N, C-alpha and C positions, 0 to 999 in steps of 0.2 A: 553505601557500597552496593546494595542490591540494585538500585536504579542505574548506577553506573555499569554494573555487570550486565543488566538487561539491555541497556542501550548498546553496549559492545556486542552482545549476542545478535541484536538486530542488524548492526553494522556488518558483522561477520557473515551472516547468512545472506545479506544482500550483495556481498562482494565475492563470496566463495561458494563453491558447490560442496555443501556439508551434508553427508549422507547419514551419519550416526551421531549419537550423543557423545561417544568417545572422541570423534573428530572435533566436535564442538568444544568439548572440554580441553582438548589439546590446543586448539586455536586460542581459547581464552587464557590458558596458562602461558602461552607465548606472548600474550599481551599483558601479562603481569597479574592476572586475576586468579585467585585460588577458589577452589570449590570441589564438590564431589559430583558423581553422576546423579545422585538423588537431588542435589541442588539444581542441576541443569534440567532435570526432568520437571521439577516444580516451575522453573522459569519458563520452560517451553509451554506448560499448561497455562500459566498466568498471561503470557504474551500471545496466546492462541496461535502458536506456530504450528504449521501443518507440514506434512510431507507431500510433495508433488512429484509427478512423473516428469522427467526431463525429456528432451527430444533425442537423447542418447539411450533411452530405455532404463535409466537409473533413477533413483529417487533423491531428492534434496529437500532440506528444510527451507520453508518460506513463510514469511509473515502472512497471516490470513488476510485476504482482501476485504472480506465483509466484516468490518469492525463498526458497523453502523447500528446505533440503537434505533428502536422502532419509531420514535418521534421524529428523529432526523431523517430516517428512511422515507417516511410518508411525505415529509416536507420536501426532501430532495426530489422524490418522484414527481410531485406536483410542479416544482420549479422547472425541472428538466422537460417534462411533457409540454409545458406551456412556452418555454423560451428557447430551447436549443434548436438551432436550425441545422447544423451539421457538426461533425467532429472528426478528427483524425490524429494519428500520432506519427512521430518520426523519432526513432530510438526511444529515449526516455522522456520525451516532451509531448504532451497532448495539447492540441489547439481545439478549443470549443467555440464555435460561432453561435451567438444568440441573437434574438431580436434586439433592435437598438435600445440601449438603456438598461438591459437586464443582465449584462455580464457580471456586474458586481454582486448581484443576488445569487447567481449561479456559483461564483467563486466563494462567496460566504458559506453557501450550503456545502460545498466541497471541503472548505476549511473546518467546518463544524463536525465533519466525519471523523476527524482525529485519526486518520489512517497512518500507520507508521511507514507505509510505502510512498506516501506523498511528502516530498520535500517542501513544497510551497506552491502558491498560486499567485498569479498576477492578472488583474482584470482591467480592461479598458471599458469602452462604451458597449461594444458588441462582440468582444473577443476575450476569452479566458485562456491563459497559458498555465498548464499544470506541469510541474516538474516532478517526475517520479524518480525513485531510487535507482531503477534499472529498466532496461527495455522490456523485460518480461512483465514487470508490474504495470507498465504503460499499456501493454496489450491486454492484460487482464482487466484493468480499469476501463478501457474502451469497451470491452465486453459487458462490463457492469452498466456503463452508460447506455449501450444499445438495448440491454434488457429493461432498463428503466423507461426508456422512451417507448418501447414496443409493448408495454403492459397495458 
């Protein structure tokens, strides 16, 4: 039940602007989940959900972008520095161009990050397509890629 509730929480915050734990609890109850504010608070901590400022000047819950452990972070940094040629995003889809033959390695490194904001990846010879949960997550992840390349 906990994993189902937490999956639903991630789904809710990726599709709705949720500003408070009470709003999140209400949304969960509408989906048939029972819980208390204390339960939601623990779930938020375990899922590493953060509040971020929206372009409207309000705050909303969002899944943390940096869910990378240090070993994968170092590996991803090395792969991206060596093989990424360029990248861009359109809405919730990121396209990453790599040197020939290295897209699969870049895609595997992204998959190993286990980020809840990433729906999946598809790699060819020199191109990786990353499908994100929403447009905002795509923009944030492109920022992460840029910072990895520029280190």
